[in-house]
N, C-alpha and C positions, 0 to 999 in steps of 0.2 A: 504494500500500500504506500500511500504518500508519506506516511510517518515511519517508514521502514528504512533502515540503513543497508545498502547493498554490501555484500561480503567483500567486494573489491575495494570498498572504501574503509573497511575495518582497520587496516593498519594505520591509515591517516587519522581516523577518528581516535584510535588509542593514543597516538602520538600527540594530537591536539589536547587530549584529556590528561596528558602528562605521563603516559606510560609507553616509552619506546619499546616495542616488542622485538625480540630477537628473531632471526630467521627461523622459520618452522612453527612459530606460535600460531599464526593465522591458520596454517594447514591443520595444526593440532585442534584448534577450535572448530574448524569446519568439520573435521572428523568426529569430534565430540557431538556437535549438533546433528550430524547425519545419523549417528547411533541413537541419539535421543528421539529424533523425529521419524526415523525410518526412511528418510529421503534426503536428497541434496538440498541444503538450505541456501537460498540465493540472497536473502535479506533477513535482518533481525529488527524487531521493534525495540523501543526504549528499554523496557523491562529486561529483555534478554541481553541487550547491549550492556546494561548496568551490571548484570551478573557476570558477563564475560570480562568486563573491565575490572571488576573486583577480583575475580580469579587471577587474571594476569598481573594486576597490581600487587597482589600478595606474593607473587613469585618474582617480582621485580622485572617482569617482561621475559622471563625465561620459560622455556618449554618445561613441562612437568619432569621429563627425564633429566634435564640440566639442573633443575631446582633440587631434585632429590639427590643427585650425585654431589652437588656442591654442599648441600645440607649435611650429607654423610661425611664429606671431607672435613667440614668445620667441626662436627661433633667428634671426629677422631682426633682433632688437634686441640680441642678446648680443655682448659684446666678444670679442676674440681668446681671452681667458682663460676664457670661458664665463659671465661675469657680466653683469648689466645694471645700469644706473644707477638712482637713486632715482625720477626722473621716469618712466622707462620701466617700472619696476616698478609704479608707481601705475597707469599705463595698462593694464598686463597684468592687475593685480588687479581693476581696475574694468571688466572685460569685460562684465558683466551688470548692468544698472541695478537689477534686482530683488534681486540678491545684495548689491549696494552698500547699498541701502536696508535690507535685512535686518540687516546688521551695524552699522547706525547712521549711514550716510552716507559721503561722500567724505572727510570729516575723519578718520574712523577708518582708512580705507584709507591715507591719507597718513601717519598716525602709525605704522601697521603697517609700511609700506614703509621709513620712516625707521629704525625699530627693527631691521628685518631688515638694512638696509645697514650699520648700526653694528656688528652682530654680525660 
């Protein structure tokens, strides 16, 4: 309908809503909707978009597989109090070479980790 958002516009809508989705997220959402509805979904209404946005936002734009993998890696490195050290934080933040390059390289990631640990 007129109040529906086409699936082709979903990545842009998520970005405008403040959630840059990683590659594969939209395909994952389309697959999820196809399983729920039993057919290929071409558009979503506001309520469905709001749910999709919330799901993707909670995963910081990651696919479910990436989110669970990174969560497991964090849990493996965390101390008893739920924190990680600076070196471990750098390793966790540098999980994707493309993302590291996009933010300016490993030196930026190291500075970011140091700033987070100081806080």
